[in-house]
C-alpha positions as CSV (number, residue, x, y, z in Angstrom):
1,M,38.2,19.3,-15.0
2,R,35.4,20.3,-12.6
3,S,36.4,20.4,-9.0
4,P,34.0,18.2,-6.7
5,P,31.2,20.2,-5.2
6,R,31.8,21.5,-1.7
7,R,29.6,20.0,1.0
8,V,28.1,21.6,4.1
9,R,26.4,19.4,6.3
10,T,24.2,20.8,9.3
11,D,24.7,19.5,12.8
12,G,21.9,17.0,12.3
13,R,19.4,18.5,15.1
14,P,15.9,18.1,14.3
15,N,15.5,21.8,13.5
16,G,17.3,22.7,10.5
17,D,16.5,26.3,10.2
18,E,20.0,27.3,10.5
19,G,20.8,25.5,7.0
20,V,17.7,26.8,5.5
21,R,18.6,30.4,6.5
22,G,22.3,30.0,4.9
23,A,20.8,28.8,1.7
24,A,18.4,31.4,1.5
25,D,20.7,33.7,-0.4
26,H,20.7,31.2,-3.2
27,H,18.1,29.7,-5.7
28,V,17.7,26.0,-5.1
29,T,18.0,24.3,-8.3
30,A,17.3,20.7,-7.2
31,V,16.4,18.7,-4.3
32,T,17.0,15.1,-3.8
33,V,15.2,12.8,-1.1
34,R,17.5,10.1,0.6
35,T,16.2,8.0,3.5
36,P,17.4,4.6,4.8
37,T,14.0,3.1,5.2
38,P,11.6,1.7,2.3
39,A,9.1,4.6,1.1
40,L,5.7,4.4,0.3
41,A,5.7,5.4,-3.3
42,G,3.5,7.0,-5.2
43,P,3.4,8.4,-8.9
44,M,3.6,12.2,-7.7
45,T,4.6,12.3,-4.2
46,I,6.2,9.9,-1.9
47,G,5.7,9.6,1.9
48,L,8.9,9.1,3.6
49,L,9.6,7.8,7.4
50,P,12.1,9.5,9.2
51,P,15.3,9.9,9.2
52,V,15.0,12.3,6.1
53,L,17.7,14.4,4.6
54,I,17.1,17.2,1.9
55,R,19.9,17.9,-0.2
56,L,20.2,21.3,-1.5
57,K,22.3,22.0,-4.7
58,L,23.5,25.5,-4.9
59,P,24.4,27.5,-8.0
60,D,28.2,28.1,-6.6
61,G,28.6,24.2,-6.3
62,M,28.0,23.9,-2.8
63,E,25.9,21.2,-1.4
64,A,24.0,21.3,1.8
65,D,22.2,18.3,3.7
66,L,19.6,19.5,5.9
67,P,17.1,17.6,8.3
68,A,13.6,17.9,6.6
69,G,10.6,18.8,8.0
70,L,7.8,16.9,6.1
71,D,6.5,20.1,4.5
72,Q,9.9,20.3,2.8
73,V,9.6,17.0,1.2
74,C,8.3,16.2,-2.3
75,A,9.2,13.3,-4.6
76,G,8.6,11.8,-7.8
77,P,8.3,8.4,-8.7
78,R,11.8,7.4,-8.1
79,G,12.0,9.5,-4.9
80,E,13.5,12.8,-6.3
81,V,12.1,15.9,-8.0
82,L,13.8,19.0,-9.6
83,A,12.7,21.9,-7.8
84,G,14.2,25.3,-9.3
85,P,12.0,27.9,-11.1
86,S,12.9,26.3,-14.4
87,H,12.6,22.8,-13.3
88,S,9.3,22.7,-11.6
89,R,6.8,20.5,-13.4
90,P,4.1,22.4,-15.4
91,A,0.9,22.9,-13.8
92,R,-2.0,20.7,-15.4
93,P,-4.8,23.0,-15.7
94,D,-6.4,20.5,-17.8
95,R,-7.0,18.4,-15.0
96,P,-8.7,18.8,-11.4
97,N,-6.4,18.4,-8.8
98,P,-7.1,15.1,-6.9
99,A,-5.6,16.4,-3.8
100,A,-8.2,19.2,-3.3
101,G,-9.4,19.0,0.1
102,R,-6.7,16.5,1.2
103,T,-3.8,16.3,3.5
104,G,-0.6,16.0,1.7
105,I,3.1,16.7,1.3
106,R,4.3,20.1,-0.2
107,L,7.6,21.1,-1.2
108,R,8.5,24.5,0.3
109,Y,10.5,26.7,-2.0
110,V,14.0,27.8,-0.2
111,G,15.4,31.0,-1.6
112,G,14.5,32.9,-4.7
113,E,11.3,34.5,-5.6
114,H,9.6,31.7,-7.5
115,P,7.1,29.3,-5.8
116,I,6.9,25.7,-6.8
117,D,3.9,24.3,-8.3
118,E,2.0,22.2,-6.1
119,E,1.8,18.6,-7.3
120,P,-1.6,16.5,-6.3
121,A,-0.6,14.1,-3.2
122,M,-1.0,10.4,-3.6
123,P,-3.3,8.8,-0.6
124,F,0.0,7.0,0.5
125,G,1.5,10.3,0.9
126,R,-0.8,10.9,4.0
127,L,1.0,8.0,5.8
128,A,4.1,10.4,5.8
129,S,3.7,11.8,9.1
130,A,3.6,8.3,10.5
131,T,6.5,7.6,12.7
132,T,5.8,3.8,13.9
133,P,7.1,0.9,12.1
134,T,3.4,-0.5,11.9
135,A,2.5,2.3,9.3
136,H,4.1,-0.3,6.9
137,I,1.2,-2.9,8.0
138,G,-2.6,-2.6,6.7
139,L,-5.5,-4.2,7.7
140,G,-7.6,-6.3,5.2
141,L,-11.1,-7.3,6.0
142,A,-11.5,-10.3,4.1
143,A,-11.8,-12.5,6.8
144,V,-14.4,-10.7,8.7
145,G,-16.6,-8.9,6.3
146,R,-18.4,-12.1,5.7
147,P,-19.1,-15.4,7.4
148,G,-17.1,-17.8,5.0
149,Y,-13.6,-17.6,3.9
150,I,-10.6,-19.8,3.1
151,N,-8.3,-19.4,5.8
152,L,-7.3,-22.0,8.2
153,H,-8.9,-22.4,11.7
154,R,-11.8,-20.0,11.3
155,D,-13.9,-22.1,13.5
156,R,-11.3,-21.0,16.6
157,D,-10.9,-17.3,15.2
158,L,-14.8,-16.2,14.8
159,P,-17.8,-16.4,17.2
160,E,-20.2,-19.2,16.7
161,D,-22.6,-16.5,16.1
162,R,-21.7,-15.1,12.8
163,S,-24.4,-12.9,12.4
164,V,-24.1,-9.3,10.6
165,D,-24.3,-7.8,13.8
166,A,-21.6,-10.1,15.3
167,L,-19.1,-9.5,12.6
168,R,-19.6,-5.8,12.5
169,E,-18.7,-5.8,16.1
170,R,-15.6,-7.9,15.5
171,T,-14.6,-5.7,12.4
172,H,-14.8,-2.5,14.8
173,E,-13.0,-3.9,17.3
174,L,-10.2,-4.6,14.8
175,L,-10.2,-1.4,13.0
176,D,-10.2,0.3,16.7
177,A,-7.2,-1.7,17.9
178,A,-5.3,-1.4,14.4
179,Y,-5.9,2.5,14.4
180,A,-4.7,2.6,18.0
181,Q,-1.6,0.7,17.3
182,G,-0.4,3.0,14.1
183,V,-2.0,0.9,11.2
184,R,-3.2,3.7,8.7
185,Y,-4.4,1.7,5.4
186,F,-7.6,-0.4,5.3
187,D,-8.6,-2.6,2.5
188,A,-12.0,-3.4,1.7
189,A,-13.7,-5.2,-1.4
190,R,-17.3,-5.4,-2.9
191,S,-16.9,-9.3,-2.6
192,Y,-15.9,-9.4,0.9
193,G,-19.5,-9.6,2.3
194,R,-20.3,-6.1,4.2
195,S,-16.8,-5.1,4.7
196,E,-17.2,-1.6,2.8
197,E,-20.7,-1.3,4.9
198,F,-18.7,-1.9,8.0
199,L,-15.6,0.0,7.3
200,G,-18.0,3.1,6.2
201,A,-19.9,2.9,9.5
202,W,-16.6,2.8,11.6
203,L,-15.3,6.0,9.7
204,A,-18.7,7.6,10.0
205,A,-18.8,7.2,13.9
206,R,-15.2,8.7,14.0
207,P,-14.9,11.7,12.1
208,E,-11.9,12.8,13.6
209,V,-10.2,9.9,12.0
210,R,-8.7,11.5,8.7
211,D,-5.2,10.1,8.5
212,V,-5.9,6.8,7.0
213,V,-6.1,5.7,3.5
214,I,-8.9,3.5,2.4
215,G,-8.9,1.3,-0.5
216,S,-11.3,-1.3,-2.0
217,K,-11.7,-3.4,-4.9
218,W,-14.3,-4.3,-7.7
219,G,-14.5,-7.0,-10.2
220,Y,-16.1,-9.7,-8.0
221,T,-19.6,-9.8,-6.8
222,Y,-20.4,-11.5,-3.5
223,T,-22.8,-14.2,-4.3
224,A,-23.1,-16.3,-0.8
225,D,-25.9,-14.7,0.7
226,W,-24.5,-14.6,4.3
227,S,-24.0,-18.3,4.0
228,V,-20.6,-20.2,4.7
229,D,-22.2,-23.2,2.6
230,A,-22.9,-21.4,-0.6
231,E,-21.9,-23.4,-3.7
232,A,-20.5,-19.9,-5.2
233,H,-19.4,-17.2,-2.9
234,E,-18.1,-14.8,-5.6
235,V,-18.5,-14.2,-9.4
236,K,-15.7,-12.5,-11.4
237,D,-16.5,-10.0,-14.1
238,H,-14.1,-7.1,-15.2
239,S,-16.6,-5.5,-17.5
240,L,-17.2,-1.8,-17.7
241,A,-20.9,-2.5,-16.7
242,T,-19.7,-4.3,-13.7
243,F,-17.5,-1.6,-12.8
244,E,-20.2,1.1,-13.1
245,R,-22.5,-0.9,-10.8
246,Q,-20.1,-1.7,-8.2
247,R,-18.5,1.8,-8.1
248,A,-21.9,3.2,-7.4
249,E,-22.3,0.8,-4.7
250,T,-18.9,1.6,-3.2
251,E,-19.7,5.1,-3.2
252,A,-22.9,4.7,-1.6
253,L,-21.1,2.9,1.4
254,L,-17.8,4.9,1.6
255,G,-18.5,8.1,0.2
256,D,-15.8,10.5,-0.4
257,R,-13.6,8.4,2.1
258,L,-12.5,6.0,-0.7
259,D,-8.9,7.1,-1.9
260,L,-7.9,3.9,-3.7
261,Y,-10.3,1.7,-6.2
262,Q,-8.6,-1.6,-7.6
263,I,-9.5,-4.1,-10.2
264,H,-9.8,-7.2,-8.2
265,S,-7.6,-10.3,-8.9
266,V,-6.5,-9.3,-12.3
267,T,-4.8,-12.2,-14.6
268,A,-2.7,-11.9,-17.5
269,D,-5.8,-12.8,-19.7
270,S,-8.2,-10.3,-18.1
271,P,-10.1,-8.4,-20.3
272,A,-9.5,-5.2,-17.9
273,L,-5.9,-5.0,-19.3
274,T,-7.0,-4.1,-22.9
275,D,-10.5,-2.6,-22.2
276,K,-9.8,0.9,-23.5
277,E,-13.3,2.2,-22.8
278,L,-12.8,0.9,-19.3
279,H,-9.4,2.5,-19.1
280,A,-10.8,5.7,-20.0
281,R,-13.4,5.7,-17.4
282,L,-11.0,4.6,-14.8
283,A,-8.9,7.5,-15.8
284,E,-11.8,10.0,-15.3
285,L,-12.3,8.4,-11.6
286,A,-8.4,9.1,-10.9
287,A,-9.0,12.6,-12.2
288,D,-11.8,13.0,-9.7
289,G,-9.4,12.2,-7.0
290,V,-9.7,8.5,-6.6
291,S,-6.5,6.5,-7.5
292,V,-6.6,3.3,-9.5
293,G,-4.8,0.1,-8.8
294,L,-5.2,-3.5,-9.3
295,S,-4.8,-6.9,-7.6
296,T,-3.2,-10.1,-9.1
297,S,-3.7,-13.6,-8.5
298,G,-2.7,-17.1,-9.8
299,P,0.7,-18.5,-10.9
300,A,1.2,-15.7,-13.7
301,Q,0.9,-13.0,-11.5
302,A,4.3,-11.4,-12.9
303,D,2.8,-11.6,-16.4
304,A,-0.2,-9.7,-15.3
305,I,1.9,-6.9,-13.3
306,R,4.1,-6.3,-16.5
307,A,1.0,-6.0,-18.5
308,A,-0.5,-3.6,-16.4
309,L,2.6,-1.3,-16.2
310,T,2.2,-0.9,-19.8
311,V,-1.6,0.5,-19.7
312,R,-1.6,4.2,-20.4
313,V,-4.4,6.6,-21.0
314,D,-3.4,9.9,-22.8
315,G,0.2,9.0,-22.4
316,E,-0.2,8.7,-18.7
317,P,0.1,5.3,-16.8
318,L,-3.2,4.3,-15.6
319,F,-2.3,2.2,-12.6
320,R,-0.9,3.6,-9.3
321,T,-0.9,0.6,-6.9
322,V,-0.5,-3.0,-7.4
323,Q,-1.6,-5.6,-4.8
324,A,-0.2,-9.3,-5.0
325,T,0.2,-12.3,-3.3
326,F,4.0,-12.7,-1.8
327,N,5.1,-15.0,0.9
328,A,7.8,-17.4,1.8
329,L,6.1,-20.3,-0.3
330,E,4.9,-18.1,-3.2
331,T,7.7,-15.6,-4.4
332,S,7.4,-15.8,-8.3
333,A,6.0,-12.2,-8.2
334,G,8.8,-10.6,-6.9
335,S,10.9,-9.3,-9.7
336,A,7.7,-7.8,-11.3
337,L,6.8,-6.1,-8.0
338,A,10.3,-4.6,-7.8
339,E,9.6,-3.4,-11.5
340,A,6.3,-1.9,-10.5
341,H,7.9,-0.1,-7.5
342,E,10.7,1.3,-9.8
343,A,7.9,2.5,-12.2
344,G,6.6,4.6,-9.2
345,L,3.5,2.3,-8.1
346,T,2.9,1.5,-4.6
347,V,3.2,-2.2,-3.9
348,I,0.5,-3.6,-1.5
349,V,1.2,-7.2,-0.4
350,K,-1.7,-9.6,0.4
351,E,-1.6,-13.2,1.8
352,A,1.6,-12.8,3.3
353,M,0.8,-15.7,5.8
354,A,-0.5,-17.9,2.7
355,N,-3.9,-18.1,4.3
356,G,-2.6,-19.4,7.6
357,R,-0.1,-21.9,6.1
358,L,2.6,-19.7,7.8
359,A,1.1,-19.2,10.8
360,G,1.0,-20.9,14.4
361,T,1.9,-24.5,14.5
362,D,0.6,-24.7,10.6
363,A,4.0,-22.9,9.6
364,P,7.1,-24.9,8.6
365,A,9.5,-26.0,11.3
366,I,12.1,-23.4,10.4
367,V,9.4,-20.5,10.7
368,Q,8.5,-21.8,14.1
369,E,12.3,-22.0,14.9
370,I,12.9,-18.6,14.2
371,A,9.4,-17.5,15.9
372,A,10.6,-19.3,19.0
373,E,14.1,-17.7,19.2
374,A,12.7,-14.2,18.7
375,G,9.9,-14.9,21.1
376,L,7.4,-14.0,18.6
377,G,4.7,-15.9,16.5
378,S,5.3,-17.5,13.2
379,D,2.8,-14.9,11.6
380,A,5.6,-12.2,12.9
381,V,8.2,-14.1,11.0
382,A,6.1,-14.5,7.7
383,L,5.3,-10.8,7.8
384,A,8.9,-9.9,8.6
385,L,10.3,-11.6,5.5
386,V,8.0,-9.6,3.1
387,L,8.6,-6.2,5.1
388,H,12.4,-7.0,4.3
389,Q,11.6,-6.5,0.5
390,P,12.7,-3.2,-0.6
391,W,9.9,-2.7,-2.8
392,A,7.3,-3.5,-0.3
393,G,5.2,-0.3,0.5
394,V,2.3,-1.9,2.5
395,V,1.9,-5.5,3.6
396,L,-1.6,-6.5,4.8
397,S,-2.6,-8.4,7.9
398,G,-5.9,-10.6,7.4
399,A,-6.3,-10.7,11.0
400,A,-9.4,-12.0,12.3
401,T,-9.0,-11.3,16.3
402,V,-7.5,-8.5,18.1
403,T,-4.8,-11.2,19.4
404,Q,-3.9,-12.0,15.9
405,L,-3.4,-8.6,14.8
406,A,-1.3,-7.7,17.8
407,G,1.1,-10.8,17.1
408,N,1.2,-9.4,13.3
409,L,2.2,-6.0,14.5
410,H,5.3,-7.4,15.9
411,A,6.7,-8.1,12.7
412,P,8.4,-4.8,12.1
413,L,10.6,-5.6,15.2
414,L,12.1,-8.7,13.8
415,G,15.3,-8.5,11.9
416,L,16.2,-11.5,9.5
417,D,20.0,-11.9,8.8
418,E,21.2,-13.5,5.4
419,E,21.4,-16.8,7.0
420,R,17.5,-16.9,8.1
421,R,16.5,-15.3,4.8
422,S,18.2,-18.0,2.9
423,Q,16.5,-20.5,5.0
424,L,13.2,-19.1,4.3
425,D,14.0,-19.1,0.7
426,A,14.0,-22.9,0.8
427,L,10.4,-23.0,1.6
428,V,9.6,-21.7,-1.9
429,E,7.2,-23.9,-4.1
430,E,6.3,-24.0,-7.6
431,P,3.8,-21.2,-8.4
432,E,1.4,-23.8,-10.1
433,A,1.5,-26.1,-7.1
434,Y,0.8,-23.1,-4.4
435,W,-2.0,-22.0,-6.5
436,R,-3.6,-25.4,-6.8
437,H,-3.2,-25.8,-2.9
438,R,-4.9,-22.5,-2.5
439,A,-7.8,-23.4,-4.9
440,A,-8.4,-26.6,-2.7
441,L,-8.8,-24.6,0.6
442,P,-12.4,-25.0,1.8
443,W,-14.7,-22.2,2.6
444,S,-15.5,-22.3,6.6
């Protein structure tokens, strides 16, 4: 019987140099990343929040756990990677490096003579240097990129003047406040009015802001012509022709700052899940350095997510992220999102406050009770519940005011024990009922 491996642990100080020097006489055959906090998972590299330990497995059976500098961390879809000379992933000379010119995480080879091949870094790996809890919260621009939307109480949230200039100013105020408080993911869409235009202008005016991840979506065309009372605010079309048109429009506004392009509001019967020509074009976009994802909607979100997990191009998974609705009232996608996370996708959660139904005095009594006990708003409770999900990578705030955003960003500070989570579980609605209610919300 093999004797168990001996373990050597460093003293836990932030500087792990002593442990690294001690291991330098050996070839490192494997590295496993361990973290007690949820990770922002990508298909090739993972961004981890401290504290992080690197485990070195040495040929003589010894193991050493070392505090890790970020330059020592690299991980695969499930949070680990083999790192010895004979275990490195082969280079892919047939594909361009999507990480070229971008900031990413790299694994430093400890000991031996053979360097580790560098893997492309997923955009969300850029968040690895963030040490604030708000790094798990993103800002979505659906509520401020256009004058009309279905969130509750927009008459209170937005100025009476909803001109392009007024909403551009509001959007920039929110982006400034979010960035200052540690938010590093911003989410737009072609159908969110002028959200890409507003976001692109904000980025252009702040060239020093390079540590953010920018996502947008295609598949809906904005048709309201800057009116709240339009008969149709957006038209859905997941065809290749729409992709080509909207990709060009997005590029004109966001340029090379776009990190993630998502198919907007995919359902299980969407042609986007079966269109091979579209898949090939999306794979080309990914090869050019823009990650490909999808968002889902409707009572059968789980079916759409599972179908998306099977889509491959040249044997490789196409989708690297999934954005879905999940909140205290609508949890039906939870198990599928856990599967997506396990498969290596970054999970982005939208509508965590159910378009305002879980915020303020509109929230159910138990949500308001928990909020009052914590001295926070109902919105923080709603967001905290989602942040407690182990598969949740980024949870979107849809704030329309700086005050709302500040309240949302308290969510990571709120702990929910098993009793409180059980009480919130009782709020769940049947998916069909939830989505019927959402469809009936008026644009305002």
